[in-house]
Every structure is written in structure tokens, then in C-alpha cells.
DSSP file (Angstrom, degrees, kcal/mol; ACC not computed):
  #  RESIDUE AA STRUCTURE BP1 BP2  ACC     N-H-->O    O-->H-N    N-H-->O    O-->H-N    TCO  KAPPA ALPHA  PHI   PSI    X-CA   Y-CA   Z-CA
    1    1 A M              0   0    0      0, 0.0    32,-3.2     0, 0.0     2,-0.5   0.000 360.0 360.0 360.0 143.5    2.9    1.4    4.4
    2    2 A I  E     -A   32   0A   0     30,-0.2     2,-0.4     2,-0.0    30,-0.2  -0.961 360.0-162.5-119.0 124.6    3.7   -1.2    7.0
    3    3 A K  E     +A   31   0A   0     28,-3.0    28,-2.7    -2,-0.5     2,-0.3  -0.882  18.9 155.2-108.8 142.1    6.7   -0.8    9.3
    4    4 A L        -     0   0    0     -2,-0.4    26,-0.1    26,-0.2     2,-0.1  -0.979  48.1 -82.2-156.0 160.0    8.3   -3.7   11.3
    5    5 A D     >  -     0   0    0     24,-0.4     4,-2.2    -2,-0.3     5,-0.2  -0.390  35.1-128.5 -65.8 139.7   11.6   -4.5   12.8
    6    6 A N  H  > S+     0   0    0      1,-0.2     4,-2.1     2,-0.2     5,-0.1   0.828 109.2  54.8 -61.8 -32.6   14.2   -5.9   10.4
    7    7 A K  H  > S+     0   0    0      2,-0.2     4,-2.1     1,-0.2    -1,-0.2   0.912 108.7  49.0 -65.9 -41.9   14.9   -9.0   12.7
    8    8 A L  H  > S+     0   0    0      2,-0.2     4,-2.5     1,-0.2    -2,-0.2   0.919 109.3  51.8 -64.4 -42.4   11.1   -9.8   12.7
    9    9 A L  H  X S+     0   0    0     -4,-2.2     4,-2.5     1,-0.2    -1,-0.2   0.923 109.1  50.2 -58.2 -45.8   11.0   -9.5    8.9
   10   10 A K  H  X S+     0   0    0     -4,-2.1     4,-1.3     1,-0.2    -1,-0.2   0.906 111.1  49.4 -61.3 -40.8   13.9  -11.9    8.6
   11   11 A L  H  X S+     0   0    0     -4,-2.1     4,-0.7     2,-0.2     8,-0.6   0.911 110.8  50.0 -65.0 -42.3   12.1  -14.4   11.0
   12   12 A I  H >< S+     0   0    0     -4,-2.5     3,-0.8     1,-0.2    40,-0.7   0.905 111.9  47.3 -64.0 -41.2    8.9  -14.1    8.9
   13   13 A L  H 3< S+     0   0    0     -4,-2.5    -1,-0.2     1,-0.2    -2,-0.2   0.714 101.9  66.7 -71.2 -20.7   10.8  -14.8    5.7
   14   14 A S  H 3< S-     0   0    0     -4,-1.3    -1,-0.2     1,-0.2    -2,-0.2   0.704 117.7 -89.9 -74.0 -19.0   12.6  -17.7    7.3
   15   15 A G    XX  -     0   0    0     -3,-0.8     3,-1.9    -4,-0.7     4,-1.8  -0.465  39.0 -71.4 125.8 161.5    9.3  -19.6    7.6
   16   16 A P  T 34 S+     0   0    0      0, 0.0    -1,-0.1     0, 0.0    -3,-0.0   0.671 118.5  69.5 -65.3 -17.0    6.4  -20.3    9.9
   17   17 A Q  T 34 S+     0   0    0     -3,-0.1     3,-0.1     1,-0.1    -2,-0.1   0.742 111.4  33.8 -72.9 -20.1    8.4  -22.3   12.4
   18   18 A F  T <4 S-     0   0    0     -3,-1.9     2,-0.3     1,-0.4    -6,-0.2   0.868 134.4 -22.6 -96.4 -51.0   10.2  -19.0   13.3
   19   19 A A     <  -     0   0    0     -4,-1.8    -1,-0.4    -8,-0.6     2,-0.4  -0.980  53.9-149.3-159.3 154.2    7.5  -16.3   12.9
   20   20 A H     >  -     0   0    0     -2,-0.3     4,-2.0     1,-0.1     3,-0.3  -0.981  23.3-126.2-132.7 144.2    4.2  -15.8   11.1
   21   21 A W  H  > S+     0   0    0     29,-0.6     4,-2.1    -2,-0.4     5,-0.2   0.877 109.6  54.9 -55.2 -43.8    2.7  -12.6    9.7
   22   22 A N  H  > S+     0   0    0     26,-0.4     4,-2.6     1,-0.2    -1,-0.2   0.893 107.7  49.9 -59.1 -41.7   -0.6  -13.2   11.6
   23   23 A N  H  > S+     0   0    0     -3,-0.3     4,-2.2     1,-0.2    -1,-0.2   0.897 110.0  50.1 -67.8 -39.8    1.2  -13.5   14.9
   24   24 A A  H  <>S+     0   0    0     -4,-2.0     5,-2.7     2,-0.2     6,-0.6   0.866 113.3  46.5 -65.9 -34.0    3.1  -10.3   14.3
   25   25 A E  H ><5S+     0   0    0     -4,-2.1     3,-1.2     3,-0.2    -2,-0.2   0.921 113.7  46.8 -71.0 -44.3   -0.1   -8.5   13.4
   26   26 A I  H 3<5S+     0   0    0     -4,-2.6    -2,-0.2     1,-0.3    -1,-0.2   0.846 110.8  53.4 -65.3 -35.4   -2.0   -9.8   16.4
   27   27 A G  T 3<5S-     0   0    0     -4,-2.2    -1,-0.3    -5,-0.2    -2,-0.2   0.393 113.3-118.0 -82.8   4.0    0.9   -9.0   18.7
   28   28 A S  T < 5S+     0   0    0     -3,-1.2    -3,-0.2     1,-0.1    -2,-0.1   0.849  73.8 133.1  61.5  38.6    0.9   -5.4   17.5
   29   29 A H      < +     0   0    0     -5,-2.7   -24,-0.4    -6,-0.2     2,-0.4   0.464  54.4  74.8 -91.5  -5.5    4.4   -5.7   16.2
   30   30 A L        -     0   0    0     -6,-0.6     2,-0.5    -5,-0.2   -26,-0.2  -0.873  67.8-150.3-112.7 139.7    3.5   -4.0   12.9
   31   31 A K  E     -A    3   0A   0    -28,-2.7   -28,-3.0    -2,-0.4     2,-0.5  -0.955  12.9-156.8-111.9 119.0    2.8   -0.3   12.4
   32   32 A F  E     -A    2   0A   0     -2,-0.5     2,-0.6   -30,-0.2   -30,-0.2  -0.803   7.9-170.6 -98.4 127.7    0.3    0.5    9.7
   33   33 A I        -     0   0    0    -32,-3.2     2,-0.4    -2,-0.5    -2,-0.0  -0.973  12.1-168.1-117.4 116.9    0.4    3.9    8.0
   34   34 A R        -     0   0    0     -2,-0.6     3,-0.1     1,-0.1    -2,-0.0  -0.897  23.3-169.9-111.8 134.6   -2.6    4.5    5.8
   35   35 A N  S    S+     0   0    0     -2,-0.4     2,-0.3     1,-0.1    -1,-0.1   0.630  82.9  19.4 -90.6 -19.5   -3.0    7.3    3.3
   36   36 A S  S    S-     0   0    0      2,-0.2    -1,-0.1     0, 0.0     0, 0.0  -0.949  75.6-120.6-142.2 166.3   -6.7    6.4    2.8
   37   37 A D        +     0   0    0     -2,-0.3     2,-0.4    -3,-0.1    -3,-0.0   0.170  66.6 130.3 -92.3  19.4   -9.3    4.5    4.6
   38   38 A K        -     0   0    0      1,-0.0     2,-0.6     2,-0.0    -2,-0.2  -0.623  50.7-144.1 -80.3 126.3   -9.8    2.0    1.8
   39   39 A F        -     0   0    0     -2,-0.4     2,-1.0     4,-0.0    -2,-0.1  -0.828   6.1-158.0 -95.0 115.8   -9.7   -1.6    2.9
   40   40 A E     >  -     0   0    0     -2,-0.6     4,-2.2     1,-0.2     5,-0.2  -0.777   9.0-175.4 -95.5  96.1   -8.1   -3.9    0.4
   41   41 A R  H  > S+     0   0    0     -2,-1.0     4,-2.5     1,-0.2     5,-0.2   0.884  81.4  53.0 -58.9 -43.9   -9.5   -7.4    1.3
   42   42 A A  H  > S+     0   0    0      1,-0.2     4,-2.1     2,-0.2    -1,-0.2   0.914 110.7  47.3 -61.4 -44.6   -7.4   -9.3   -1.3
   43   43 A L  H  > S+     0   0    0      2,-0.2     4,-2.4     1,-0.2    -1,-0.2   0.906 110.4  53.1 -64.2 -40.9   -4.1   -7.6   -0.1
   44   44 A Y  H  X S+     0   0    0     -4,-2.2     4,-1.6     1,-0.2    -2,-0.2   0.936 109.5  48.4 -58.5 -47.8   -5.1   -8.4    3.5
   45   45 A H  H  X S+     0   0    0     -4,-2.5     4,-0.7     1,-0.2    -1,-0.2   0.871 110.3  51.6 -60.2 -39.5   -5.6  -12.1    2.6
   46   46 A C  H >< S+     0   0    0     -4,-2.1     3,-1.1     1,-0.2    -1,-0.2   0.931 109.9  48.4 -64.6 -44.9   -2.3  -12.2    0.8
   47   47 A L  H >< S+     0   0    0     -4,-2.4     3,-1.5     1,-0.2    -1,-0.2   0.771 100.2  67.4 -67.9 -25.8   -0.4  -10.8    3.8
   48   48 A S  H 3< S+     0   0    0     -4,-1.6   -26,-0.4     1,-0.3    -1,-0.2   0.766 106.9  39.7 -64.0 -24.0   -2.1  -13.3    6.1
   49   49 A Y  T << S+     0   0    0     -3,-1.1     2,-1.4    -4,-0.7    -1,-0.3   0.002  81.4 138.8-112.0  26.8   -0.2  -16.1    4.4
   50   50 A F    <   +     0   0    0     -3,-1.5   -29,-0.6     2,-0.1     2,-0.3  -0.601  32.8 101.3 -81.2  91.7    3.1  -14.2    4.0
   51   51 A H              0   0    0     -2,-1.4   -38,-0.2   -31,-0.1   -39,-0.1  -0.957 360.0 360.0-158.1 162.3    5.7  -16.8    4.9
   52   52 A S              0   0    0    -40,-0.7   -39,-0.1    -2,-0.3    -2,-0.1   0.463 360.0 360.0 -96.0 360.0    8.1  -18.9    2.9
């Protein structure tokens, strides 16, 4: 599960000129809660380009 502020989510969904998923991740604005230690590379790549 990934937790983030609702305002940040709105900015990310507004497009890359406002906020980008990679910047939120690098800036430690996301909280990851993992139930297992399995790394899903395909999911990671999809989230890296998460903007409208």
C-alpha cells in the first residue's frame, strides 16, 4: 500500500507540470507499506510514469 497526501495526489493527477510521481518518491513524500518483500518491477515502472 502507498500512502500520500490528498493534495499531492491531486497535483500528480493534474499533470507533470504540477507534480510527478518520481519527484514525490525521491522527495520521500510517499509512505510504502509492504506485506511481503517481493519487488514487482513492472508495477514500479508503471508508477514511475504515473501522470496524466
